[in-house]
N, C-alpha and C positions, 0 to 999 in steps of 0.2 A: 517565463517565470517573473514574478514581480520582484522589485529590488529588495523588499523586506525579506522575503523568503530566500532570495539568492544570497543575501548577506548572512542570514542565519545558517544556510546550508554550506557556506564557503568560509568558515573561520580561518582556514589555512591558506586563503588566497595569497599568492605571492610566495608561499613556502613550498618546498619540494614535497611531492607526495611520497608516502612511505609504503613499501610492500607490506601486505598483511596476509596472514592465514587465519581464518576464523572458523571455529567449530560451532555447532548449535549450542553446545554446553557453555561456551565462552561468550556467546552473543548476549546483548542486552535484551532482557525480557520485558515486554510491554503487553497491555491488554486493552486496546481500544475496541469499542463496540462489543465487548465481551469475547473477543477473539484472541486466543493466545498467539503472540507473535514474537519472533526473534529477529532483531535488527542485525543482519549479518554484516552489512556495510551501509553506513549512512553517508549522506552527502558530505559530512565533516571529514570522512576518510578519503573522499575522491575529488575534492575541490568542487563539490556540488554537481558533478557530471553524471552521477549514477548512484542509485541506492538499491539494496537487495534485502528482502525480508522473507522469512519462512513463516507461514501462517498455518496453524492447526485449526481446521474448520469442522465444527460439530455437525452431525446430521441435521438437515433443515436450515442450516445457517448460511448466510451470505449477504452481501450488501444490496440495497435497493438500486434501481437504475440511476446512474450518475455519469458524469463526464469530468474530465480535467482539461482545462483550456491551455495549460502551459507545459504539458509533458506527455510523452508516450509511455504506455504501460504494457508490460509483458507478464504473462502467467505461464508457468510450467507446472503441470499437474504431476505431483510426486505420488500421491495416494488418494484414492476415492473416486467417486463419479459425480460430475457436476452438470447441472443444467446451466447453460451459458447463453446469454443474450448479448449480441453485439449489433448495434444499429437495427434492431428489430428482427434480426435473424437468430433463430433458436437452434441450439445444438446440444447434444449430450456428449460429454468428453470424459476421458479417463486418463490413467497414468501414461506418461510419455507424450501427452499433447502439449504443444506450445501455442499460445494465443498472443497475438499482437493487436493492441488497441491504440490507434493513432490519437493524438490530442484532438479534443472536440467530439469524440465518438461516444455515444451513450452505450454503456455496458453494465452488465450485472451477472452474478453467478450465485448458485446455491448448491450446497452439497446434498445430492439426492440419494446418497447411499445410506445404509443403516449403521455405518461405522465412521469413525473419524477420518477426515481427509487432510491432506497436506499439500500446500502449493508453495512454490517459489515465485515471488512477485518482485519485479524490479521496474524502475522508472528511469527515464533519461529525459531531461536532467533529473538529478537525484534528490528531490525534496520530499518524497513520500515518507521516509523515516521521520522527518520533522513533523509532517502532517499527523502521522499516527501517534507520535509522542505528544503532540498538543492535545489530541483527542483523549489519550490515556490520562494526561495530567488533569484535564477537565473532569473526567469521570472519577478519578482517584481523589480529586480535591472537593468533592461534594456532590458528585453525580451529574447527570445530564442537565445542561442548562441551555435552553434554546437560543438565547442571545449569544452566548460564548460559542456554541456550535456554528451559528451563522457567521460570526466573526472569523473563526478558524477557516471555514469554507471560503470566505471572501479572500482571506490572506493567502490561501493555497490554491485559489482559482479552481475550486471544485464545486460542481453544481449537482444537486439531487433533483431528478425530474420525475414527473408523474404523480 
């Protein structure tokens, strides 16, 4: 993780972590890339070590192939059926499936069901909440901007490929 995002994700550095119980109804709602997300735990709650997000994924929706150089990413399918690509290997997965994506691994997914899907996504270290917040703020503040998008991806060491 670069020092800029580590600092942003760790405002409580040096302070004791506090226990939390978070429901989806209480969680911060954001909408990056047009996907409804709930930040269940951000890096600011975990000293930057972990983030957890619930994403509601519309039919046909999902990110293009990309990778993260600074964090591991995990997905747990709660609802829906997804076409999943990890390092060029394609699978179809459904509820109860856990996916581990090591840093530097190209991955993508798409909801291939005709109904809404829901996934729990988490990262270690935990700056994905900050990444998605930055994307949400860009889009809410005037729409997609290619230069801002590139800067956010540089800051959070995320690369889109293909």
